N, C-alpha and C positions, 0 to 999 in steps of 0.2 A: 714557890708562889710567885705569881706575876708581880711585877714591880709597881704597876698601876692598876686600879680598879677597873671593872668591865668598862669598855667604851660603847656608848650607844650611838643610835642615829641621831641627826639633828634636823627637825622638821618643823616648821611652822614656829620658830624662835625657841625651841626647847629640845631636850634630849628625851627621845623616846626609844624603847626597845624594839628590836625586829619582830615582826610579826609572825615570823616563822620560827622563831627561837633559836636560830644556829648562829655561832661565833666560828672566828678563826682567830689563830695566834699570830702576833706581830712580835718579832724577835730583835733583840739587840744585835747587830752584825759582828761587833767587835769582840762580844763574849759568848755568843749563843743563848744568852739568857732571855726568856720570855718576858716581854715588857707588859703585855696586856692581851687579853681575850676582848676581841672587837666584834661587835654585832654585825651579821652578814645580811644586808639589805636584799629585799626580793620584789617581785612585781607588785605585791600588794603595797609595800611600802613606797614604791615609786608612785602610785596611782595617789596615795595620800600626799605625798610630796607635791605632786603636779596640782591636786586640788588647792593645798596651802600656798603654792606659787601663784596660781591664777589670782587667788584673792589679794595676795600681798602686791602684786605687780600692778593691780588697778590702783591701789592707794598709793604705791611709789611713783607710777607714771603721773598720776594726778599732781604731784609736788611740781614746783618749778624746777627749772635747773639749777637756779641758785640754791634752793633748799636741799635739793639732792647733793649737791656738791659740798654744802657744810657738813652733812652726815658722814659722807666719805672722807672729808679731811679730819673729822674728829676720829675715824677708823685709823687713819694714818698716824694721828698722834698715839693712839694706844698702841699700835704695832712697834712704834719707836720706843714708846716706853718701856715695853715688855720684850725688847730684842733680845736681851740675854737669856730669859727665861725660854722665849721660844726657839733660840738657837740652840740651846742645850737639849731641848726636847727632840729638835731635828737632829742633833747629832747622834742622840741614842737610837734613833729609829732609823737613821740612814747610814751610820758609821762615818760620815764626812767629818774632817777635823773641825772642831770648834771654831778655829781661826777663820775657815771659810764661812760656817753657817753665819756666824756674828757679822761679818763685814760683807758677805755678798747676798746669801739666800734671802735674808731678813730686809737687808737694806734694798736690794733692787726690787723686791716684791712692793716694798712701801713707796719707792720711789715711782713705780708704774701706778698705784693708786692714786697717787698725788697728781701725778701728770694728766690723768684722765678725770680727776676732778676738776682740774683747771682749764681743759680744753673743751669741757661738755658743752659750753655755751658756743662753741665753734660750730656746733650742729644747726646751722642756719639754712633756711630754705633761700629760693630766688624768686624774683618777681619780674616778669618779662612782659613788656607791651606787645600786643599783637597789631593794633590798629587802633583808630580814634574809639575810645569807649570800650575797649577789649583787652584783658591781659590774662594771664596765667601766672600762677604761682605754685611753689612747691614747699613741701614740709617732711621732714623727717620723723617718722613714728617708730615706737620700739616695736620689735618683733613680738614680744610676749614673754612667754617662759621659753627659756633656751637650756640646753645641757651641755656639760663638759665632762671630760674623761681626762684625768691627770696620769703623768708618769710619775715612776718612783724615785727619780734621781733629784728632781728639785721640787719637793712636794709644796710648800707653801709659796715658793715663787710662781710656780706654775699655776697655783689656784688663784693667786692674785692677778697674773697676767690674763687669765681667762675672765674672771669676775670684774675687774676694773673697768674695761669698756662696755661690758654687757650692762652693769649696773648704771655707770654714768648715762648710758643711752636711755635708761627708763625700763630695761627689763628685768625680771627675776631669773635666778639660776638655779639649776640642780647640778651640784658638782659632785662626781664620784672620783674619789682619790684611788690611787693605786691601792691594793690590798696589801702591799709589802710596807707602804709607808704612809699610813692614813692619818697620823695622830696630830700634826699640826693644822690639817685643814679643819678639823674638828674646832680647835682653839680659835682659828680665823672665825668660823661661824658664830663663836660667842662674843668675839669682838665687834663684828658687825651689829648684832643685836645690842651690845651695850651702846655702840655709837648713835643708835637711834634708827637703824634699818627696819622697816616695818617687818613682822612676822611673815616668814614664808618668801621673803625675796632672796634669801640665800640658804638653800638646803645643801646638806652633806649626807651622802648615801655611801658608807663604804661597803665593800663587796667586790666579789669577783665578777668577770665578764659574763659567765655563763647565769650567774643569780639576778644581776642587775644592769650589767653593762649592755648587753644586747636589747633588754627591754628598754632603756634609756634612748638607744638609737631608733628604737622602732616606734616609740610612744607617738600617736598620732596628734597630740597635743603639744607637743615640743617641737619649737619652729626651727632651731638651728642646733648643730652639734659642734664643739670644739673638742678635738682630740690631739693629744700628744703621746707618742709612742712610736711601735715599730712599723716598718712599712707594710709587712704582711697583714698585721692587725688594722692598720688603716685602710686597707682594700676592703676588708670585711665590714669596717664602720662606714665607709662610702656606699657600699652596695646595700647595706641594711637601712641605712637614712635613705636613700634614694627611692628603695622599694616599698617603704612603708608611706611617705607622705612628701616626697620630693623635697627633704630637707636641704637647707643650705648646709655646707660643711666647710670648716676650717681645720687643716690637719697639719701639724708640724711632725714630720717622721723621721727616718734614719738618714745616716750619711756615711760617706767614706771619702773625707774632705782632703784634697792635696794642698800641701805648702810647699812653695817653689822657692828655693835658696838659689838666688842668682849668683854669677860668676864673680861679681864685684861685691857681694854682701859682707858685711861684718859677721865673721862666724861666730864670735862670741854672742852678738844679738841675735843671730840666727839660732844658736844653740838653747838660748833663754826661751826664745819665742816657741820653740819645737818641744821643750819640755813641758812648757804650760799648754800647748796644744794637745799634749798626750797624756800627762800625768796628773793634771789638776783634777780634783774630785777622784782620784784613782783611775782616772780614764772613763768615767762614767757620764760622758758629755756628748750629746748628739752631734755637736758642731766640730768635735776633734779633728785635728789635722793629722790623721794617722799615716797618711802617705806622704813621706818627706822625700822630697826630690832635690838631690844635690849635685852639682857637676861633678864628673868623675874624677878630675884632677884633685878637688877639694874633699874627696871622701874620708881620707884617712885622717886628716886633721879634725873634720868634723865630728867624726867617731870619737876621736879623743876628747873633744870638748863635751860632747855627750855623756861619756862614761865618768868624766870628771863630776858633772852635775847630778847624775844619778847618785853616786856616792854621798853627796849632800843630803839628799832626800832624808828626812826624818819620819821614821816609820814607827807607830805606836798608838797608844790609846788616843782616841779622837778627842776625849775631854782634856787632854794635856795641851796646854797652849804651845808647846813646843813642836807638836806633831803637824807634820804637812802632808801626810799620806796615810789614809787610813784602809779599812777593809772593804772589799765588794759587799754589795747590798744583802746578799742571800747566800747560802750554800748551793743553791740550784745555780744562780748566776756565776758563782766562782768556778764550779765544774765546767760551765758552757766556756768561759775564758780559757780555762787551763787545756780544754779539749782543743781549741782553736791554736794555742801555743803548740801542742804535741803535732797538731797538722803542719804548722809552720816547721818545724823541726824535720818532719817527715818529708816535705817537700823540696828541703836543701835549702832553705835560709839559714845564713849564719847567725847563731846566738851569740850576740855580744856581751848581755847581762840578763839576769832574771830568769824567767821561764819557769817558774815553781812556785808552788805555795810555800808561805813563810809559816815555820812551825816552832820557832825558839820561843821559850818561855810563855808568857801571857798571849802572845799572838798565836799560839796553837789552837786557842779557844775560839778565834774569829775566823773570818774569811778573808784573808790576806793572801795577795799575789804579788810576787816582787815586781817592781817596775822592769819591764821587758822590753829590750831593743834588738831588733833583727835587721841585718845588713844583707847585701847581695839578694836582695829581693827582686821578684819579677812580675810582670802586670798579671800573670796567669795565676799566681798562687793564691789558695783560698784566703790567707791573712792579709792580702792586698784587696781583693775582690770583695770580702764579706764584712760587714759592719761587727766589730767584737766588743764594742762597748766595755772596754777595760784597758788596763796600763800596758799596750802593746804598740809600740813605734815600728813601723817598716820603713826602712831606708832604701830608696831607689836612685840609682845613678843615672844621668843623662849627659848626652854631648851638645845638643843644641837646642835653643830656645822653643823653636817650633815643635821639636819632639817632646819636650816637656809638657807643653800646652795640649798637644794631641793626645798624650797619655794621661795627663791629668783628668781631661774631659771622657775619658773612655770608660765611663761607668754609668749605671742606671740612676745613681744618686747625684744630686746637684744642691746640696745644702749650703756648704761653705767652702772658701778657698783663701788662700793667702799668698802673698809674695814678699820676699825680703830683698831689698835692694836700696842703696842710697840714692839712686837714680829715678825720681819721681815720674819722669815721661816714660821710661822703661816701665815701671811699676803699672801705671796707668793702662800702658798698651797691653800689658799681659793680663791685668784684671778683667778689661773689658772683653778679652775672648776667653775668659774662664766662663764655665756654665755653672753658676752657683749663685744662689740667692742672697748670701752674705758673706762680703768679701773684706779681707783686712790687709793693709800695707805697713809692714813693719810693726806689727802687733798681733794679738790674737784674743778673741773671746769676749770683749766687752759688747753689750747690747744696751746702750742708754734707752730710755723709755721712749723718745719720739722716734727711733730707728725701727722700720720695718723688720720683722724677722721672720724668715721663711724660705722654703727651697725651690729649686727647679726640679724638673722631671719626678722621679719618684721619691723625692724628699719632702713633699707636701704640696697642700692646696691652700691658697689665701695666704694671710699674714697675721703675726701677733704684733702688737704694739704699734705706735704710730697712729696719725689721725685716720687713716684709710680703715683701720680696724674699728674705730668707732662708728664710722658709717655703715660698716659692715654688719652691725648689730642693729641698724634701723632698715625699714623701708621707705621708699619714696612715693609720696602721694603727689599727684599732680591736679590741680584745681584750675579749670577757665571759669573767668567771671565775665559776664555780657552786661555792659551798663545801658547800651542802646536797647531799643525794642528788638526783640529776636525776630529775623525774617525767615518765614518757612517757605519753601518751594512749593508747597502745596496748597 
């Protein structure tokens, strides 16, 4: 028997069943237990959600910015009040350790909503004099109904990162969570309604891409799509959105990010950063620094530090507060990661640790893959070129700084990059040459709400977070005013 009752769609401020009557199972990746049967939305459900969103958006946009902000701040308070309960649900659905979901997933999502509630009033137009008796002014107007498609690795955080700027700007949103991890997005919809959001302003349609995802990107009454996921799917989303109605798109896609450890780096600090950049959330983070470049002379010392830290990882039940490393999100994803690992072995990378599924005791029921470190990697290996999205670190040696930069940039991706060195002049010099949208110096992974997040190359289009994202959920109207009598040439 599933742990939770059937999960419905959320349309117009209430739960409703899918019109087609189809459901799919959601599984606890730590145990293989079925958590719930979730209703699978279809095109008819999307049409109903769009109608509801259009009506709700008119009421929402008619409120003042201050009134909208008050409602969003009430939602922030409810999120923080229910942090622990939401974190537990997120852990059950994703397999991420409770220590992570309590302190990062919930917290950073609420922080972004609070940020946009605060900066919404910064959406101000300009007034520009032209000549005596004539001027123009601009105003930012909401797009209307927008759509968003979330990823499975940070379900509620991504939902909030997408909803916060859209709602703050006066739009309504239809959100499709990943069919793998849809549970907390539904709870978020409840919270928005409880906070006072008008019915229809935030709708949640669980379902797969074929049943509702494509219909969402193609719907002619949806003005913008924000997508987080893989690059291959991102190409399809962009093509679908543009061919249907020339929708604006924002996409946060894949990565194969470099972490460059300089010759003067503190190797203990560098090892700590490399561990966080590869094994946090069991490696299921798009910004992971999976290509770690180390000076050839420091390789052995760095390997030893990595192995010491891997041995300290506490692998276990994600609900155990001591656990720092949980399962992968699904059986299918686990197999994909294991296939990459086998390919790395076959291509000649030297396996330092891990490289297998964990089957001891209770772990055998879940989708656990051991933290894996490969050394003696080369740039042509698949494990170095392709996004794995799992706990697999590839160690590469280099001799000269210029060589490291050239090789770091030799990828179709450009999401993130990092440098470890005490020499800040060197750090900035290197960072300015790295082709990546998010860069870290002597740290890794934090994305505060005001900081734009997004990639170069095939790692994305547009940005999440920051003031520019708020503006991207509006269109600019220009109005010229003539105070003197208009003079026609005819």
